[in-house]
N, C-alpha and C positions, 0 to 999 in steps of 0.2 A: 329721342326715340329712333335715331338713325346712326348711332355710333358704330354699331357692328358693320353696317354697310360701308361706312367711311373707313373703318379698319381694313376691310377687304380691298377697297380701292387703293389704299396706301400700300398694302402688300403687293397687289398686282403691279403697282408702279415701281416696285423694288426699292422703296424708300421707307424702311422701318423706323418706328419711334425708338430711339436709343436711350435706354434707361440705365442709370447707375444707382445701386442701392447700398446704403450704409446701415449695417445691422441685419443679421440673419437670425433673429429670434423667432418667436411664435408668429407674430404678425407678418414679418418678412417672409418666413417659410410658407405661410399660407398663400401669399401672393405668388411665390415661386412655383407652388403646386399647380397654379393655373396658367402661368405665363407661357409655358411651352404649348399650350392649347390655343392661344389667341393669335390671330394673324396680325402681322405688322408690329409686334412688340418684340424687341430684341434687348435682352438684359446684357448690357456691355460688361458690367462688372459688379461683383458683390464684395463689399469690404466689411470685415469683422475683426474685432480684437483677436479672435482665434480663427483664422481661415479654415483650419481643419474641422472645427465645429460647424462652420458654414457649409463645408463640403459634405459633412455627415448629414446635415439637415436636408441639403439638396438631393442627396442620394435617397434619403428617406421618402421624398415626395416624387421620385421618379426621374431625376436628372441623370442621364447617362454620363459615364466617365468621359467619353469622347467629346462631350459638349463643354467641358470645363478645362480651364488652363490656369496654371500657377505661375506663368511667366509674367514679365513686366507688361504694363499697358503699352501696346504698340499698334499702329494703324493697320498693319497687315493682318494681324490675328483678330482684330476686333469685329470684323465682318462675319465671323463664323462662330466664335466661341465666347463663353462667359468667363471672365478673368476673376480669380479669387485672390484677395490681397488683404493686408492690414493697413494699406496706405490710402486713407480717405482723401488726402490732399491731391494725390495723383489722379484719383478717380474724378474728383470735382473739376480739376483743371483740364482734363482731357477734352479736346475739341469734338470728339465723337459723341459725347454725352449730351443729350438734349434736356433730360429731366433727371433731377436727383431726388431719390426717395430717402428721407431721413427716418429710419426705423430703429434707432438704438434704444429708445426708451429712457435714455439719460438726458434729462432736461438741460443741464448745463452744456453738455456736448452738442445737443441738438441745436441750440442757439448759435454756437460757434460754426457748426456745419452749414446751417442755413445762411448765415451772413457771408461765409466764404463762398458759397454757391452764388449768391447774389452778385458778389464782386466779379465772379467769372461769367456773369450774365446767363446763369442757368435757372430755369424754372425749378421750383421745389414743391414736392408733396410731403407735408410733415405729418408722419404717423405719430410722432411723439407728442401727444396731446398735452402731456404735462408741461411742455415748454409753451405750447400755444395758450394754455390757461393763464400764464402770468406774463407772457411776452408776445402773444399773438398780435395785438394791435401794433406794437413796435416792429415786429417782423413784417407785417403787411405793409407798413409805411416804408420800410427799407426796400422791400421788393418793388414797390411802386416807383421809388426813386431810381432804382436800377433798371426799370423798364421790363421787369420779368414778372412771372406769376407765382404767387405763394398760395398754396391750397391746403385745406384740411383733407384728410384721407377718407374717401368714400369706403363704406363698410364699417367704419367706426361710427358710433351713434351721433356725435355732433354734426357731421356732414349730412347724415340721413335726416335728422331732425330739422336742420336748416333747409333741406330740400322740401320738406313738408310745409314749413312756414312760407317758403317762397311760392309753393303751389297755391296755398290758401290766399295769399296776398295777390298773386297774379290773377286768381279767379275773382278778386274783388271783395273777399271776406275780411272782416276785422279779426285779427288774431288776439285771443284772450290769454292763452298760455301755450307753452310747448315744453317738451322734455323727454325723458326716457323712463324706463322701468327699472326696478331693482328688487333684489331680495333683501329686505331690511327689517331689523328689529333694533331698538335703541342700544342694546348691549353689544351689538356687533361693532360699535365704535371702538371698543377696547380689544378687538381681535388682533392677533399677531400671526406671523408666519407659522408658528407652532400649532395654532388652533384653526387655521383657515379651512382645512379639508373637512373638519368635523361639522362646520356650519355650511360649507359650500354644496355638499351633496355628492361629493366624489370620494372614493376610497383613496388612500395613499398610493395604492398600486395603479389605479387608473391615472392619477396625476403623474406618476413617474413614467407610465407608458406614453403619455402624451407630451413628455418633457416639459411639463408645466412648472412655471416659476412660482413658488408659494408666496413670495413677497409681492410679486405683481398681482396675483389673484387676490391676495389679501387687501390690496389697494382698492379693489372693487368692493369687497365685503365690508370693510370698515368705514365706508362712506366717502373715501378719498376720491375714487374715480367718479362717482356721481357728482361730487362737487366740482372736480376738475372739468368734467365734460359739460356740466351745466354752465360753468363760466364761459367755456368755448361757445356754447350755443347762444348764450346771451350776447356775447361780443360779436358774433357773426350775424345775428338777426336784429339787433337793436332792442331785444327784450331786456328785462331788468331782473336783478336778484332780489329775493325776499329780504326784508330788513333784518330778520332774525334767523336766516338760514333756511335750508330746505325742510319741508314739512314731512315728506314721505308718507302721505296718507295711503292707507291700504285700500285696494280695490281691484276689480277685474276691468277688462277693456270697456265693457258697457257702462261701468261706473264713472269713467273718466270725465264725461261731460258734466256730471253732477259734482264730482270732487273739484274739478278745475274751473270753478266759477267763483266770483267774489263771495266772501263771508256774508256780506249784506244780502246775498241772494241764496244763502244756504250752503255755499261751497267752502273750500279750504284756503282760497287765495286772499291775501291781504287786499289786493286790488287787481284789476286787469293789467295785462302786459308783462307777466312774470314767467320765469322758468321754474320748474319744480320736478319732482321725481315721485312716481307711484310705486308703492310696495306691493309685492305679490303675496305677502303674508299678513294675516290678521295680527292684531297686537298680542294675541295668545299664541302666535307661531303657527297657526293653521294655514295650509296652502289654499289660496283663492283660485277657483276655477277660471279658465280662459284669461290668463294673466298677461301682462305686458313686460315681464321681467327682462326679456332679451331684446325688446323693441323700443320704438320711439313713437311719439304722438304729437298732434297739434289740436288745440281746441279753438274753434272759431264760432262766431255768433250770427244769428239771424237778427240783424238790427233794424229790419223793416218787417211789417206784417206780411208782405208778399214773400220774403225769404222764409219766414217762419211757416207760412202755408206750404211752400215748396218742400221743406223738411217733412211736414206732415203727409203731404201727398205722395212722396216717394218712400215713405215708411222707414226713414233712417232713424237710428237710435239717438235720442237726445236726452237731456236732463228732463225732469218732470214738467218744467215750464214750456218745453218745446223750442227753447231759444238757442241752446248750446249743443254743438255737435263736435265729434272728434273724427279725424282721419288718422290712421296709424299704420305702421309697418311692424308686424309682430316680432320679426327676427332681424338680427343683423349678423352678417357672415364674415365680419372682420376682414382679414387680408384676402379672403376669397373674392371680395368685391372691389379690391383696390384698382383693378384695371379700368374701372369706370373713371376714376380720377386721371389715370394716365391718358386715356383716350380723350377725355374732356379738355385737359390742359393742352395736349398736342394738336388735336383736330379742331377744337373750337376756341382755343385760347381763353378758356374759361375755367376758373377754379370751382371745385365742388365744395364751396364754403370757404370764407376767409373773414377775418375780423374786420368790422367796419366801425367799431367804437370800443371804448373801454368802460363798459357798464358794470362788469362783475369780476370778482376776484376770489381766489381760493386760498384761504388762510391756513397756516399750520397751527393746529390745535393740540395741546398736550393730552396724550392718552391717559396719563397718570401723573402723579406728582413727580416732577423732574428736578434733579439736583444740579447744583453748579458743577461744571466739568463734564456732564454727560454729553454724548455726541448725538445730535439729531440724525436720524437715518431715513428721512423722507417718507414718501407715500408707501403704505403697505407694511411699514416696519413696526418697531417696538415702542417708538417714542411719540410720534405725532400722527394725526389724521387730518383730513381736509375739511374745512367748513366754508360754505359759500356765503359771501357778503357783497353788498354793493361796493363797487370799486372806490368811490369817493370816500366813504366812511372807513374802509379798510386802509386806504393810503393815509388819510388824515390821522388815524390812530397809530400809524407806524407798524402795522402788522406785516409779518414776513410771509410772503407767498409760499405755499407748500413746495413749489418747484425749486425754491432756493434753500429749503430746510434739509439739505443733503450734506452729511459729513461736516457739520459745523458744531463747535462746542458752545455750551451754554455758559455765560458769565454771571447769570442770575438764576435763582430757582424759579420754577414756574409751576403753579398749581394745576391739577387736573382740570381740563375743560377750558382753560384760559388760552387765548391766542398768544403765540410767540411774537414778540416785537423785536425790532432792530436793536433796541437797547439790551435785549436778553442774550444776544449771541455775538460771537466774534466771527466775522465772515470775510472771505477774500474779496476785496473790492476791485480787483484787477480783471475779473472774468468778464467775457463778453456779455453773459447773461445779466450779471449785476449792473453793468454799465447801461445796457439797454433798458432794464427795468427802471433804473434811476431816471433816465430820460423820459420814460413814460409817466412816471409819477410827477415829475416837474411839469410836464405838459398838462396833466390832468388838473393840477392845483393852480394853474395860472388864472 
């Protein structure tokens, strides 16, 4: 609750937090829209596969031309300007960079970027949650070994949900469940980039105006992002994944305490201590009032009569028994909130969420019958979607994490609704992501 004052003190001391960002897509651009307004944050450089696109996005959100430089990274210029480049290695290696923000959205590249930053003893804020979902525990371990901080990105739902869980536990409550909201109907599982805007609630013109990526947004709609982010929440909090995947029960915010209690008490959970997702649509597709679609929540319980009485006395909304209560944040503002991570890492040496275990995994599930020779196109695409499962069962069954189901050919046919296994694909085993994932699996099964 004192980060802004600390930022002002840092600015007054003439010692800005020097940030380098890899990837200037939607999330990164949203952060850049705020960065010029915040004291003590200096964006040293922005790296993108297409620096001109990065420049265009920065101008879109108000960066003046005189604040940008296309020259090589050099000490003299770094104090005043933001350098645009396609050379991520130079950015990570530069001594002026304190924190690396990984915002490419490419899970394989993200793992490589994070590991390289750790080798350079740089703190990392990983926006690419797709990488955290299948390699987060391994990345956290590698960061700890290097003596640096690895953090989830504040503004994204996993970090915000983890914060609520931490709040509840710090207050002394027993956490029953936590998660996020979503707009969900079962047939969305088969949505593709061609159909996403029809279901999302935007026109194609609105999507184009916002430079929105249909494949990325379809990853939210088809259940992939909820599964990815639920895995990240579970691994950052120690909660667990439901045995048979996310339930997506429909309900408004005041329904959450009733929905997110065990089935034995009239709720939807297999048991206490799980992650799940609440849908803002009824099963008939009707919008539910006062929904949690864009937010996060935690459910905790009054496990003594005194606590239950306190809930009643203070007139909080509970389930019918008066035992279960929820705290929530109805909106998340994506990259507009990322400076909280930057400030927390730099000023408190504290991550805004990081994996502490390997409890949950996001598997690649066939969207339709897939033929031998087809190329899997990852989250949000035409071939697979994400399904949340307990990590132990996922690894034992040889299931491929969604983050590695990118640009890999099938060597076996897979039926609709089935998990892709390692035996079904031909994958490059030399990538940093594959190697780190293999290490995690070996450790889990010891």
